[in-house]
N, C-alpha and C positions, 0 to 999 in steps of 0.2 A: 960608541958615543960615551963621553964620560958622564958620570952621575950628575955632576953639577949642572951640566947642560940640559939634562932631562928635567931636573928640579926647575931650572930656569924656564923651560918651555911650559911646564905643568902648573907652576905657581899661579899665573894669572887666571887659569881656568878654575881654580879653587875660589877666586873672588866672585865669579858669575853668580852662583846661587845666592850669595849675600846681597848682591846688587839687585837681583830679582825679588828678593824678600823686601828690600827697602822700597823698591817701586810699589809693590803690592801694599805696604803700609801707607805710603804716600797717597795712593789711590783711595784707600779706605778712609783715611783722614779727610780727604777732599770730599768724598761722598757724604760723610757724616756732617761736614760743614754745610754742604747744600741742604741736607735733609733737615737740619736744625735751623735753617734760615740765616745762617751766618756768612754764607757765600752764594753768589749767583752760579749757575752752571757755567762750566768752562765754555761751552758753545756760544753762550750769550756774549761773553767776553771776547772770544775769537771773531764773532760776527761784527762786534763794534770795532775791533782793531782792523779788520779787513776793510771796513768802510772808510777808514781814514788813512790807513797805511797798507796799501796793496803790496804784498810781498810773500815770500815763502816762508811758512812757519819752521823755525829751527828748534824751538823749545818752548814749553810752557810749564810753569811751576806755580804751585800754591805755597806760599811762605808766610810765616808770621814776622812782621817787622814792627817793632815798637808798640807791641800789644794789639795790632790789628792784622787781619788776614789780607794778603796782597797776591794778586795774580801777577806774575812776571812772565811777559810774553816777549820771546826773542825772534825777530824777522830778519830775513835776508832780502834786502831791497835791490833795486836796479843799480848797476854800477858796482855792486859788492858791498855796499854799506851794511852794516849790521845795526839794527835798532832795537832797543830794549824798552818795552813799555811797562809801565807799573800802574795797575788798576786796583782800586779799592774793591776787594772781593765782595763785600756786602752791597755797596751801592752801585758798582760798575763804573764809578768816576775814574777817568784817566788822571793821574796826578803827576807823573813824571815820564819824560822821554829822554833817552839817553842814546846817543849815536857813538859808535866806535870810530874814533879818528876825528870826531867833531871837536871844535875848540872848547865848546861849552855844552854842558847839558842844558835842556830847556824844560821849562814847565809849560803845559798846554795852556 
């Protein structure tokens, strides 16, 4: 097997430890935000999302947007629709709902 094929096959594996380290840092940052009272626990947000938007969880992230912490929750709904919910992390208020393939994003 040519060396370039070996390098091509192994190169993606080198990125795995870096991705795991980033995930650990994200988790530490989220935990600190909850402990400092700057964010509600993710479980609280997921329970609120499930009550209004029953679907399969695809992704949950805590991000900083315009100076505030935001939980971004991505769900797979019936019929294959993907819905992205934006919650204020501190208050738990839902402030944006975006649907992939929808004509317009909507506000709750």
